[in-house]
N, CA, C and O of each residue as an XYZ file, in Angstrom:
812
protein
N     -20.156     -3.265    -78.636
C     -20.232     -3.292    -79.709
C     -18.853     -2.424    -79.471
O     -18.757     -1.706    -78.476
N     -17.716     -2.533    -80.504
C     -16.799     -2.325    -79.837
C     -15.748     -1.887    -81.500
O     -15.358     -2.749    -82.287
N     -15.552     -0.686    -81.625
C     -14.595     -0.411    -83.292
C     -13.144     -0.948    -82.530
O     -12.867     -0.862    -81.333
N     -12.385     -1.485    -83.555
C     -11.277     -1.169    -84.063
C     -10.317     -0.227    -84.432
O      -9.464     -0.794    -83.748
N      -9.930      0.364    -84.733
C      -9.202      1.250    -85.326
C      -7.496      0.632    -85.415
O      -6.596      0.601    -84.576
N      -7.577      0.194    -86.815
C      -6.148     -0.410    -87.022
C      -5.735      0.535    -87.818
O      -6.466      1.237    -88.517
N      -3.957      0.617    -87.709
C      -3.318      1.277    -88.544
C      -2.832      0.748    -89.823
O      -2.326     -0.368    -89.940
N      -3.008      1.609    -90.802
C      -2.247      0.907    -92.642
C      -2.835     -0.329    -92.891
O      -2.378     -1.445    -93.135
N      -4.350      0.291    -92.730
C      -5.658     -0.959    -92.864
C      -5.053     -1.222    -94.786
O      -4.689     -0.238    -95.430
N      -5.053     -2.375    -95.300
C      -4.673     -2.297    -96.646
C      -6.172     -2.363    -97.427
O      -6.192     -1.831    -98.537
N      -7.467     -2.991    -96.925
C      -8.858     -2.888    -97.670
C      -9.372     -1.394    -97.568
O     -10.089     -0.992    -96.652
N      -8.869     -0.544    -98.730
C      -9.740      0.654    -98.706
C     -10.777      0.900    -98.324
O     -11.003      2.036    -97.910
N     -12.133     -0.439    -98.333
C     -13.692     -0.303    -98.311
C     -13.639     -0.635    -97.136
O     -14.798     -0.861    -96.791
N     -12.964     -0.796    -96.317
C     -12.847     -1.275    -94.598
C     -12.505      0.165    -93.963
O     -11.387      0.676    -93.894
N     -13.887      0.770    -93.457
C     -14.010      2.223    -92.644
C     -13.912      1.954    -91.520
O     -14.792      1.236    -91.045
N     -12.747      2.447    -90.603
C     -13.355      2.612    -89.434
C     -14.231      3.230    -88.641
O     -14.094      4.447    -88.519
N     -15.611      2.376    -87.732
C     -16.382      2.903    -87.170
C     -16.324      4.285    -86.621
O     -15.367      4.311    -85.847
N     -16.970      5.568    -86.673
C     -16.863      6.370    -85.920
C     -17.116      6.155    -84.427
O     -17.754      5.151    -84.108
N     -16.681      6.997    -83.474
C     -16.729      6.658    -82.552
C     -18.488      7.460    -81.653
O     -19.181      6.908    -80.799
N     -18.644      8.495    -82.128
C     -20.051      8.732    -82.025
C     -21.371      7.886    -82.891
O     -22.550      8.171    -83.097
N     -20.797      7.123    -83.131
C     -21.671      5.792    -83.898
C     -21.662      4.730    -82.443
O     -22.579      4.442    -81.673
N     -20.316      4.347    -82.465
C     -20.191      3.515    -81.805
C     -20.725      3.823    -80.225
O     -21.076      2.909    -79.478
N     -20.732      5.258    -79.831
C     -21.771      4.689    -78.499
C     -23.304      5.279    -78.707
O     -23.839      5.381    -77.603
N     -24.130      5.677    -79.730
C     -24.929      5.735    -80.446
C     -25.632      4.173    -79.690
O     -26.421      3.920    -78.779
N     -24.690      3.274    -80.826
C     -25.292      1.771    -80.844
C     -25.577      1.096    -79.217
O     -26.648      0.637    -78.821
N     -24.113      1.205    -78.336
C     -23.854      0.714    -77.137
C     -25.009      1.648    -76.650
O     -25.651      1.104    -75.751
N     -25.490      2.975    -77.000
C     -26.941      3.735    -75.875
C     -27.960      2.434    -76.331
O     -28.183      1.558    -75.495
N     -28.515      2.358    -77.582
C     -28.964      1.827    -77.473
C     -29.290      0.118    -76.699
O     -28.545     -0.862    -76.669
N     -30.718      0.302    -76.135
C     -31.048     -0.695    -75.607
C     -32.035     -1.967    -76.181
O     -33.236     -1.733    -76.320
N     -31.481     -3.349    -76.517
C     -32.266     -3.723    -77.512
C     -32.274     -5.187    -76.705
O     -32.175     -6.292    -77.239
N     -32.418     -4.904    -75.260
C     -32.500     -6.030    -74.877
C     -34.099     -6.153    -74.043
O     -34.576     -7.010    -73.298
N     -34.498     -5.139    -74.465
C     -36.152     -4.839    -74.016
C     -37.169     -4.445    -75.314
O     -37.077     -3.418    -75.987
N     -38.010     -5.362    -75.461
C     -38.747     -4.800    -76.740
C     -39.899     -4.565    -76.114
O     -40.169     -5.014    -75.000
N     -40.670     -3.818    -76.826
C     -42.135     -3.060    -76.260
C     -41.713     -2.352    -74.952
O     -42.680     -2.577    -74.225
N     -40.950     -1.726    -74.328
C     -40.799     -1.282    -73.503
C     -41.867     -0.480    -72.354
O     -42.582      0.468    -72.679
N     -41.834     -0.838    -71.503
C     -43.458      0.830    -70.801
C     -42.116      1.179    -69.925
O     -41.153      0.526    -69.522
N     -42.540      2.525    -69.839
C     -42.171      3.403    -68.918
C     -42.505      3.379    -67.328
O     -43.725      3.257    -67.216
N     -41.934      3.444    -66.177
C     -42.339      3.691    -64.733
C     -41.410      4.280    -64.335
O     -40.210      4.266    -64.612
N     -42.287      5.051    -63.356
C     -41.334      5.872    -62.272
C     -41.193      5.480    -61.235
O     -42.326      5.308    -60.787
N     -40.093      5.066    -60.136
C     -40.151      4.321    -58.801
C     -39.811      5.716    -57.487
O     -39.430      6.802    -57.925
N     -39.898      5.629    -56.740
C     -39.536      6.556    -55.662
C     -38.812      5.407    -54.278
O     -39.272      4.405    -53.731
N     -37.697      6.054    -54.139
C     -36.961      5.658    -53.034
C     -37.266      6.270    -52.197
O     -37.616      7.445    -52.306
N     -37.186      5.316    -50.628
C     -36.755      6.335    -49.107
C     -35.731      5.156    -47.994
O     -35.969      3.955    -47.862
N     -34.857      5.753    -47.468
C     -34.666      4.856    -46.407
C     -34.050      5.974    -45.036
O     -33.504      7.041    -45.315
N     -34.190      5.653    -44.031
C     -34.067      6.395    -42.866
C     -33.450      5.283    -41.797
O     -33.787      5.104    -40.627
N     -32.639      4.732    -42.422
C     -32.127      3.413    -41.167
C     -31.058      3.283    -41.367
O     -31.039      3.080    -42.581
N     -29.655      3.236    -40.878
C     -28.385      1.849    -41.684
C     -28.145      3.737    -42.340
O     -28.524      4.884    -42.105
N     -27.138      2.847    -43.380
C     -26.142      3.681    -44.360
C     -27.476      4.037    -44.819
O     -28.385      3.207    -44.831
N     -27.649      5.427    -45.254
C     -29.301      5.919    -46.183
C     -28.986      5.296    -47.958
O     -29.436      4.421    -48.698
N     -27.892      6.432    -48.004
C     -26.906      6.450    -49.069
C     -26.522      4.853    -50.301
O     -26.712      4.555    -51.480
N     -25.833      4.173    -48.924
C     -25.784      3.256    -49.722
C     -27.040      2.057    -50.139
O     -27.451      1.592    -51.202
N     -27.347      1.874    -48.807
C     -28.655      1.267    -49.197
C     -29.728      2.122    -50.880
O     -30.068      1.697    -51.984
N     -29.816      2.903    -50.434
C     -30.193      3.664    -52.233
C     -29.720      3.323    -53.180
O     -30.527      3.161    -54.096
N     -28.242      3.029    -53.511
C     -27.425      3.141    -54.276
C     -27.996      1.524    -54.367
O     -28.472      1.155    -55.441
N     -27.939      0.625    -53.277
C     -28.036     -0.990    -53.173
C     -29.529     -0.903    -54.133
O     -29.276     -1.265    -55.282
N     -30.521     -0.645    -54.012
C     -31.458     -0.898    -54.392
C     -31.645     -0.293    -55.798
O     -32.714     -0.714    -56.241
N     -31.150      0.371    -56.510
C     -31.182      1.125    -57.599
C     -30.278     -0.037    -58.758
O     -30.413     -0.375    -59.934
N     -29.250     -0.390    -57.525
C     -28.263     -1.571    -58.131
C     -28.962     -2.750    -58.556
O     -28.990     -3.313    -59.650
N     -29.549     -3.019    -57.403
C     -30.719     -4.405    -57.758
C     -31.841     -4.641    -58.786
O     -32.168     -5.630    -59.442
N     -32.438     -3.052    -58.671
C     -33.578     -3.030    -59.869
C     -32.930     -3.526    -60.840
O     -33.269     -4.562    -61.412
N     -31.469     -2.528    -61.266
C     -31.412     -2.939    -62.607
C     -30.780     -4.110    -62.699
O     -30.505     -4.269    -63.889
N     -30.392     -5.047    -62.038
C     -30.487     -6.502    -62.076
C     -31.550     -7.248    -62.400
O     -31.202     -8.352    -62.819
N     -32.424     -7.125    -62.379
C     -33.697     -7.421    -62.475
C     -34.038     -7.786    -64.455
O     -34.261     -6.803    -65.161
N     -34.033     -8.722    -64.885
C     -34.445     -9.106    -66.043
C     -35.315     -8.215    -66.359
O     -36.062     -7.783    -65.481
N     -35.406     -7.735    -67.727
C     -36.707     -7.041    -68.422
C     -36.641     -5.771    -67.658
O     -37.796     -5.742    -67.233
N     -36.218     -4.979    -67.315
C     -36.005     -3.922    -66.379
C     -34.945     -3.219    -66.400
O     -34.000     -3.807    -65.873
N     -34.637     -1.899    -66.909
C     -33.381     -1.564    -67.693
C     -33.515      0.264    -66.912
O     -34.065      1.207    -67.481
N     -32.815      0.322    -65.462
C     -32.561      1.840    -65.393
C     -32.171      2.956    -66.098
O     -31.060      2.884    -66.622
N     -32.689      3.786    -66.218
C     -32.507      5.508    -67.564
C     -32.184      6.636    -66.582
O     -31.433      7.438    -67.136
N     -32.483      6.999    -65.302
C     -32.433      7.979    -64.760
C     -32.510      8.050    -63.577
O     -33.449      7.536    -62.969
N     -31.561      8.688    -63.001
C     -31.463      8.859    -61.380
C     -31.625     10.372    -60.573
O     -30.735     11.174    -60.856
N     -32.269     10.663    -59.971
C     -32.457     11.948    -59.733
C     -31.647     12.472    -58.646
O     -30.890     11.648    -58.134
N     -31.626     13.928    -58.066
C     -30.689     14.092    -56.866
C     -31.030     13.525    -56.065
O     -32.025     12.817    -56.220
N     -30.216     13.590    -54.583
C     -30.547     13.182    -53.404
C     -31.423     13.862    -52.151
O     -30.750     14.455    -51.308
N     -32.400     13.836    -52.025
C     -32.924     14.624    -51.284
C     -32.916     15.004    -50.207
O     -32.155     15.866    -50.647
N     -33.063     15.401    -48.471
C     -33.611     14.784    -47.135
C     -34.634     15.325    -46.920
O     -34.947     16.470    -47.246
N     -35.540     14.184    -46.080
C     -36.940     14.995    -45.808
C     -37.133     14.414    -44.365
O     -36.609     13.361    -44.004
N     -37.731     14.997    -43.774
C     -38.244     15.172    -42.494
C     -39.515     13.950    -42.691
O     -40.214     13.898    -43.703
N     -39.638     13.085    -41.622
C     -40.348     11.773    -41.352
C     -41.942     12.196    -41.285
O     -42.598     12.592    -40.321
N     -42.324     11.973    -42.642
C     -44.128     11.903    -42.371
C     -44.391     11.490    -41.003
O     -43.587     10.863    -40.313
N     -45.940     11.994    -40.515
C     -46.634     11.293    -39.986
C     -46.434     11.219    -37.889
O     -47.256     10.854    -37.050
N     -44.800     11.813    -37.694
C     -44.521     11.211    -36.592
C     -43.981     12.782    -35.616
O     -43.859     13.955    -35.968
N     -43.817     12.240    -34.602
C     -43.193     13.611    -33.334
C     -42.295     14.087    -34.128
O     -41.897     13.194    -34.876
N     -41.567     15.517    -34.397
C     -40.948     15.822    -34.891
C     -39.626     15.439    -34.166
O     -39.771     15.439    -32.943
N     -38.316     15.097    -34.610
C     -36.926     14.048    -34.178
C     -37.651     12.702    -33.404
O     -37.145     12.380    -32.329
N     -38.180     12.338    -33.632
C     -38.802     10.798    -33.398
C     -37.820     10.172    -34.179
O     -37.467      9.256    -33.438
N     -37.283     10.100    -35.006
C     -37.131      9.178    -36.131
C     -35.901      9.955    -37.079
O     -35.983     11.170    -37.259
N     -34.670      9.097    -37.714
C     -33.561     10.004    -38.811
C     -34.560     10.350    -39.622
O     -35.670      9.881    -39.874
N     -33.742     11.557    -40.092
C     -34.602     12.068    -41.364
C     -34.172     11.195    -42.764
O     -33.241     10.390    -42.790
N     -34.956     11.490    -43.799
C     -34.802     10.454    -44.949
C     -33.957     10.598    -46.115
O     -33.545     11.734    -46.352
N     -33.812     10.183    -46.452
C     -32.581     10.423    -47.956
C     -33.662      9.915    -48.386
O     -34.308      9.145    -47.676
N     -34.261     10.437    -50.287
C     -35.292     10.182    -51.078
C     -34.851     10.505    -52.619
O     -34.494     11.627    -52.979
N     -34.905      9.674    -53.246
C     -34.892      9.363    -54.644
C     -35.739      8.989    -55.420
O     -36.466      8.014    -55.231
N     -35.757      9.895    -56.629
C     -36.680      8.596    -57.909
C     -35.980      8.446    -58.903
O     -35.418      9.332    -59.547
N     -35.971      6.979    -59.142
C     -35.677      6.509    -60.839
C     -37.011      6.609    -61.672
O     -38.218      6.679    -61.440
N     -35.954      6.573    -63.037
C     -37.464      6.308    -64.363
C     -36.607      5.361    -64.894
O     -35.378      5.368    -64.824
N     -37.372      4.489    -65.466
C     -36.855      3.378    -65.617
C     -37.792      2.758    -67.084
O     -38.964      3.131    -67.139
N     -37.333      1.943    -68.098
C     -38.264      0.986    -68.805
C     -38.072     -0.618    -68.173
O     -37.261     -1.277    -67.523
N     -39.516     -0.763    -68.896
C     -39.014     -2.442    -68.416
C     -40.240     -3.185    -69.279
O     -40.966     -2.477    -69.976
N     -40.444     -4.583    -69.216
C     -41.143     -5.349    -69.706
C     -42.001     -5.725    -68.616
O     -43.202     -5.929    -68.795
N     -41.560     -5.804    -67.733
C     -42.809     -6.663    -66.833
C     -43.729     -6.383    -66.753
O     -44.047     -5.421    -67.452
N     -44.933     -7.088    -65.747
C     -46.136     -6.053    -65.699
C     -45.927     -5.159    -64.258
O     -44.963     -5.075    -63.497
N     -47.167     -4.584    -64.241
C     -46.899     -3.887    -62.885
C     -47.005     -4.473    -61.959
O     -46.690     -3.909    -60.910
N     -47.461     -5.769    -61.917
C     -48.037     -6.838    -60.867
C     -46.229     -7.366    -60.430
O     -45.655     -7.216    -59.351
N     -45.734     -7.955    -61.629
C     -44.169     -8.371    -61.339
C     -43.363     -7.189    -61.047
O     -42.487     -7.158    -60.182
N     -43.650     -6.351    -61.700
C     -42.804     -5.335    -60.841
C     -42.967     -4.709    -59.412
O     -42.062     -4.162    -58.782
N     -44.056     -4.849    -59.068
C     -44.239     -4.888    -57.894
C     -44.070     -6.039    -56.521
O     -44.151     -5.832    -55.311
N     -43.794     -7.356    -57.330
C     -43.343     -7.830    -56.683
C     -41.727     -7.559    -56.653
O     -41.381     -7.640    -55.475
N     -40.478     -7.236    -57.587
C     -39.768     -7.022    -57.423
C     -39.239     -5.949    -56.298
O     -38.286     -5.839    -55.528
N     -40.304     -5.297    -56.624
C     -39.835     -4.118    -55.220
C     -40.063     -4.370    -53.896
O     -39.847     -3.579    -52.978
N     -40.541     -5.577    -53.796
C     -40.904     -5.917    -52.392
C     -39.596     -6.551    -52.219
O     -38.687     -6.390    -51.404
N     -39.754     -7.245    -53.129
C     -38.673     -8.534    -53.050
C     -36.757     -7.190    -52.213
O     -35.969     -7.143    -51.268
N     -37.068     -6.564    -53.350
C     -35.037     -5.404    -52.910
C     -35.854     -4.726    -51.970
O     -35.101     -3.824    -51.606
N     -37.165     -4.553    -51.199
C     -36.992     -3.524    -49.751
C     -36.701     -5.308    -48.745
O     -36.066     -5.430    -47.697
N     -37.279     -6.223    -49.387
C     -36.996     -7.376    -48.382
C     -35.289     -7.770    -47.989
O     -34.784     -8.364    -47.036
N     -34.803     -7.220    -49.039
C     -33.390     -7.907    -49.606
C     -32.651     -6.785    -48.727
O     -31.420     -6.826    -48.712
N     -33.276     -5.839    -48.033
C     -32.653     -4.753    -47.149
C     -33.121     -4.532    -46.367
O     -33.066     -3.400    -45.886
N     -34.179     -6.006    -45.583
C     -34.508     -6.150    -44.018
C     -35.563     -5.435    -43.778
O     -35.947     -5.239    -42.625
N     -36.248     -4.891    -44.961
C     -37.835     -3.906    -44.437
C     -38.449     -4.303    -43.655
O     -39.157     -5.218    -44.075
N     -38.608     -4.038    -42.391
C     -39.918     -4.176    -41.586
C     -40.892     -3.297    -41.691
O     -40.695     -2.084    -41.748
N     -42.449     -4.057    -41.736
C     -43.256     -3.673    -41.871
C     -43.991     -3.336    -40.579
O     -45.171     -3.610    -40.801
N     -43.889     -2.962    -39.575
C     -44.468     -3.350    -37.983
C     -45.274     -2.459    -37.888
O     -46.407     -2.874    -37.647
N     -45.145     -1.032    -38.004
C     -45.809     -0.126    -37.776
C     -46.281      0.855    -39.079
O     -45.391      0.995    -39.918
N     -47.457      1.496    -39.339
C     -47.186      2.649    -40.172
C     -46.303      4.136    -40.349
O     -46.786      4.853    -39.473
N     -45.534      4.705    -40.872
C     -45.361      5.861    -40.516
C     -43.815      5.377    -39.490
O     -43.179      6.241    -38.885
N     -43.489      4.145    -39.467
C     -42.072      3.269    -38.961
C     -41.085      3.805    -39.651
O     -41.201      4.643    -40.546
N     -39.946      3.252    -39.177
C     -38.711      4.084    -39.667
C     -38.689      2.772    -40.511
O     -39.534      1.914    -40.258
N     -37.726      2.555    -41.549
C     -37.188      1.628    -42.377
C     -36.403      1.724    -43.571
O     -36.714      2.430    -44.531
N     -35.425      1.034    -43.502
C     -34.296      0.646    -44.177
C     -34.271      1.339    -45.561
O     -33.437      2.077    -46.086
N     -35.941      0.662    -46.145
C     -36.202      0.673    -47.669
C     -37.183      1.099    -48.075
O     -37.908      0.280    -47.510
N     -37.821      1.681    -48.571
C     -38.986      2.197    -49.205
C     -39.001      2.178    -50.593
O     -38.559      3.195    -51.128
N     -39.498      1.050    -51.507
C     -39.127      1.276    -53.035
C     -41.071      1.329    -53.371
O     -41.975      0.578    -53.005
N     -41.063      2.367    -54.068
C     -42.750      2.967    -54.462
C     -43.261      2.912    -55.847
O     -42.661      3.684    -56.595
N     -44.153      2.252    -56.373
C     -44.011      2.834    -58.053
C     -45.044      3.558    -57.622
O     -45.921      3.238    -56.821
N     -44.788      5.166    -58.561
C     -45.419      6.152    -58.525
C     -46.090      5.961    -59.768
O     -47.308      6.144    -59.769
N     -45.482      5.603    -60.904
C     -46.611      6.123    -61.700
C     -46.099      4.076    -63.114
O     -45.333      3.154    -62.833
N     -46.709      4.211    -64.009
C     -46.705      2.894    -64.790
C     -46.995      2.862    -66.059
O     -47.745      2.039    -66.585
N     -46.276      3.973    -66.744
C     -46.634      3.839    -68.419
C     -48.205      5.292    -67.480
O     -48.221      6.065    -66.522
N     -49.437      4.735    -68.864
C     -50.443      5.729    -68.114
C     -51.342      5.135    -67.960
O     -52.453      5.438    -68.396
N     -51.028      3.981    -67.193
C     -52.016      2.867    -66.755
C     -52.991      4.083    -64.952
O     -52.592      4.781    -64.020
N     -54.199      3.629    -65.457
C     -54.927      4.147    -63.880
C     -55.640      2.651    -63.532
O     -56.199      1.891    -64.323
N     -55.447      2.504    -62.209
C     -55.972      1.605    -61.712
C     -56.195      1.779    -60.096
O     -55.520      2.280    -59.195
N     -57.558      1.077    -60.171
C     -57.289      1.397    -58.254
C     -57.686     -0.037    -57.506
O     -58.315     -0.020    -56.449
N     -57.373     -0.967    -57.981
C     -56.403     -2.130    -57.845
C     -56.023     -2.376    -55.790
O     -54.866     -2.124    -55.454
N     -56.625     -2.652    -55.108
C     -55.813     -2.784    -53.844
C     -54.553     -3.003    -53.598
O     -53.762     -2.361    -52.907
N     -54.396     -4.114    -54.315
C     -52.916     -4.557    -54.368
C     -51.681     -3.404    -54.961
O     -50.659     -3.247    -54.292
N     -51.830     -2.853    -55.895
C     -51.136     -1.485    -56.483
C     -52.173     -0.919    -57.114
O     -52.903     -1.421    -57.969
N     -52.204      0.466    -56.511
C     -53.132      1.791    -56.963
C     -51.796      2.631    -57.608
O     -50.738      3.009    -57.106
N     -52.534      2.759    -59.335
C     -51.645      3.214    -60.145
C     -52.601      4.700    -60.824
O     -53.710      4.597    -61.348
N     -52.003      5.723    -60.682
C     -50.756      6.169    -60.227
C     -50.827      5.924    -58.474
O     -51.909      5.665    -57.947
N     -49.425      6.051    -57.580
C     -49.692      5.776    -56.417
C     -50.879      7.302    -55.525
O     -50.958      8.475    -55.890
N     -51.299      6.902    -54.838
C     -52.316      7.291    -54.588
C     -52.599      8.973    -53.854
O     -53.499      9.813    -53.840
N     -51.029      8.775    -53.227
C     -50.515     10.126    -52.336
C     -49.032     10.633    -53.074
O     -48.686     11.749    -52.686
N     -48.193     10.045    -53.981
C     -47.752     10.602    -54.653
C     -47.832     12.312    -55.211
O     -46.836     13.029    -55.113
N     -49.023     12.780    -55.740
C     -49.431     14.418    -55.868
C     -49.414     14.850    -54.414
O     -50.144     15.840    -54.404
N     -49.104     14.703    -53.547
C     -49.210     15.269    -51.967
C     -47.828     15.911    -51.493
O     -47.569     16.903    -50.811
N     -46.767     14.605    -52.351
C     -45.526     14.229    -51.406
C     -44.767     15.223    -52.170
O     -44.928     15.092    -53.384
N     -43.943     16.230    -51.804
C     -42.726     16.821    -52.073
C     -41.632     16.064    -52.252
O     -40.998     16.262    -53.288
N     -41.292     15.332    -51.579
C     -40.316     13.717    -51.990
C     -40.060     13.542    -52.464
O     -38.843     13.462    -52.629
N     -41.302     13.152    -53.606
C     -41.419     12.450    -54.662
C     -41.098     13.795    -56.020
O     -40.184     13.969    -56.827
N     -42.114     14.371    -55.769
C     -41.885     15.654    -57.153
C     -40.962     16.399    -57.205
O     -40.794     17.215    -58.111
N     -40.292     16.251    -56.336
C     -39.196     17.915    -56.446
C     -38.322     16.630    -56.965
O     -37.788     17.125    -57.958
N     -37.838     15.231    -56.889
C     -36.511     14.819    -57.544
C     -37.122     14.121    -59.028
O     -36.321     13.459    -59.686
N     -38.343     14.255    -59.468
C     -38.841     13.642    -59.966
C     -39.102     14.899    -61.428
O     -39.033     14.714    -62.643
N     -39.403     16.130    -60.634
C     -39.122     16.963    -61.641
C     -37.908     17.828    -62.071
O     -37.866     18.717    -62.922
N     -36.649     17.202    -61.036
C     -35.550     17.614    -61.645
C     -35.090     16.617    -62.578
O     -34.237     16.986    -63.386
N     -35.514     15.358    -62.623
C     -35.201     14.481    -63.811
C     -36.031     14.846    -65.078
O     -35.666     14.990    -66.245
N     -37.508     14.973    -64.378
C     -37.944     15.447    -66.208
C     -39.101     16.753    -66.003
O     -40.238     16.580    -65.563
N     -38.608     17.892    -66.367
C     -39.258     19.020    -65.815
C     -41.041     19.047    -66.341
O     -41.985     19.491    -65.688
N     -41.075     18.328    -67.913
C     -42.109     18.021    -68.110
C     -42.926     16.968    -67.636
O     -43.947     16.647    -68.244
N     -42.623     16.504    -66.780
C     -43.489     14.767    -66.337
C     -44.486     15.368    -66.256
O     -44.544     16.593    -66.152
N     -45.901     14.232    -66.308
C     -46.776     14.485    -66.044
C     -47.832     13.098    -65.044
O     -47.882     11.943    -65.466
N     -48.309     13.387    -64.198
C     -48.467     12.482    -63.262
C     -49.870     11.741    -63.565
O     -50.499     11.861    -62.514
N     -50.555     11.133    -64.362
C     -51.192     10.185    -64.673
C     -52.728     10.892    -63.777
O     -52.814     11.083    -62.564
N     -53.629     11.123    -64.662
C     -55.003     12.066    -63.987
C     -54.558     13.284    -62.982
O     -55.386     14.193    -62.914
N     -53.612     13.406    -62.352
C     -53.535     14.395    -61.815
C     -52.484     15.867    -62.380
O     -52.329     16.883    -61.702
N     -51.926     15.646    -63.639
C     -51.344     16.553    -64.205
C     -49.831     16.787    -64.249
O     -49.227     15.753    -63.962
N     -48.942     17.945    -64.551
C     -47.868     18.509    -64.565
C     -47.279     18.599    -63.093
O     -47.496     19.481    -62.261
N     -46.455     17.433    -62.973
C     -45.438     17.452    -61.756
C     -44.844     19.022    -61.655
O     -44.020     19.013    -60.741
N     -44.923     20.077    -62.114
C     -44.458     20.557    -62.130
C     -45.531     22.055    -61.252
O     -45.347     23.001    -60.486
N     -46.335     21.575    -61.815
C     -47.636     22.344    -61.087
C     -48.425     22.125    -59.777
O     -48.971     22.993    -59.096
N     -48.361     20.302    -59.477
C     -48.423     19.480    -58.133
C     -47.118     19.914    -57.659
O     -47.155     19.808    -56.433
N     -46.013     20.338    -58.019
C     -44.962     20.851    -56.881
C     -45.065     22.154    -56.481
O     -44.197     22.609    -55.736
N     -46.084     22.910    -56.890
C     -46.485     24.337    -56.835
C     -47.292     24.282    -55.718
O     -47.210     25.169    -54.868
N     -48.180     23.218    -55.588
C     -49.381     23.495    -54.458
C     -48.596     22.385    -52.947
O     -49.013     22.091    -51.827
N     -47.849     22.199    -53.403
C     -47.291     21.216    -51.817
C     -46.285     22.331    -50.805
O     -45.636     23.276    -51.253
N     -46.337     22.089    -49.961
C     -45.092     22.670    -49.542
C     -44.031     21.802    -49.257
O     -44.129     20.620    -48.928
N     -42.961     22.496    -49.412
C     -41.447     22.022    -49.194
C     -40.809     21.879    -47.936
O     -39.655     21.496    -47.742
N     -41.527     22.168    -47.224
C     -41.060     22.371    -45.622
C     -40.424     20.949    -45.003
O     -41.090     19.913    -45.006
N     -39.292     21.006    -44.561
C     -38.869     19.774    -44.384
C     -37.920     18.828    -45.210
O     -37.543     17.718    -44.835
N     -37.535     19.558    -46.609
C     -37.443     18.805    -47.561
C     -36.132     19.155    -47.997
O     -36.321     20.370    -48.058
N     -35.129     19.032    -48.291
C     -33.783     20.033    -49.070
C     -32.946     18.851    -49.823
O     -32.559     17.778    -49.360
N     -32.774     19.454    -51.279
C     -32.045     18.795    -51.697
C     -30.319     18.475    -50.730
O     -29.588     19.245    -50.106
N     -30.254     17.365    -50.952
C     -28.448     17.468    -50.492
C     -27.161     17.640    -52.248
O     -26.678     16.817    -53.025
N     -27.123     18.735    -52.156
C     -26.291     18.431    -53.332
C     -24.884     17.630    -53.442
O     -24.236     17.182    -54.388
N     -24.729     17.656    -52.172
C     -23.071     17.075    -51.693
C     -23.045     15.588    -51.740
O     -21.861     15.269    -51.853
N     -23.822     14.500    -51.706
C     -24.552     13.190    -52.101
C     -24.603     13.118    -53.575
O     -24.676     14.106    -54.307
N     -24.552     11.631    -54.047
C     -24.815     11.776    -55.412
C     -24.839     10.495    -55.625
O     -24.113      9.686    -55.048
N     -26.047     10.119    -56.839
C     -26.234      8.283    -56.612
C     -25.923      7.824    -58.576
O     -26.166      8.519    -59.563
N     -25.492      6.816    -58.516
C     -25.425      6.705    -59.847
C     -26.046      5.565    -60.889
O     -26.438      4.434    -60.600
N     -26.019      6.076    -61.918
C     -26.630      4.588    -63.185
C     -25.847      3.739    -62.835
O     -24.686      4.050    -62.570
N     -26.332      2.342    -62.739
C     -25.621      1.561    -63.036
C     -24.835      1.032    -63.435
O     -24.709      0.379    -62.399
N     -23.727      0.460    -64.340
C     -22.293      0.406    -64.967
C     -23.127     -0.471    -65.986
O     -22.575     -0.975    -66.963
């Protein structure tokens, strides 16, 4: 929506739309009907890690029925489950989104985005160009082997909990409790905020 302010309006009943109203209307997302809220974790430890994370955010935003609402700060994390120094460190971030896609379709889109960035699944804990994990979808709880919700290890991972807490200090992980409380129970060794780096919301 665009407000037009014309000088010397002859019709006194025509009032210019205040800029604050224009901003509120523009911010209202009218493209999604009855959307669900989801939390996505992103990670990369190969190639241009920051560029990859931004590309994943932009690709998700380009998905019909999905809108990115918030992007966390970037964290740098030592890889899990491998010998120290055997892999590059990860850049991690969390995004909050609203979507009309069901969980299964959101998972398909997450895998498609990974594949677009040449994700290879040769080994567990192996290096990867991109991880796109669904951490939570609304209040859905399921042990479906194709997609367990919430993510079965999110409550143990500071690289998920810390950026999520930065975005939503009062956030709750379904069946696990407050993210702030969960963060207090895990070690932050090997994870550090990168205040010199920034990911942006898609335009």
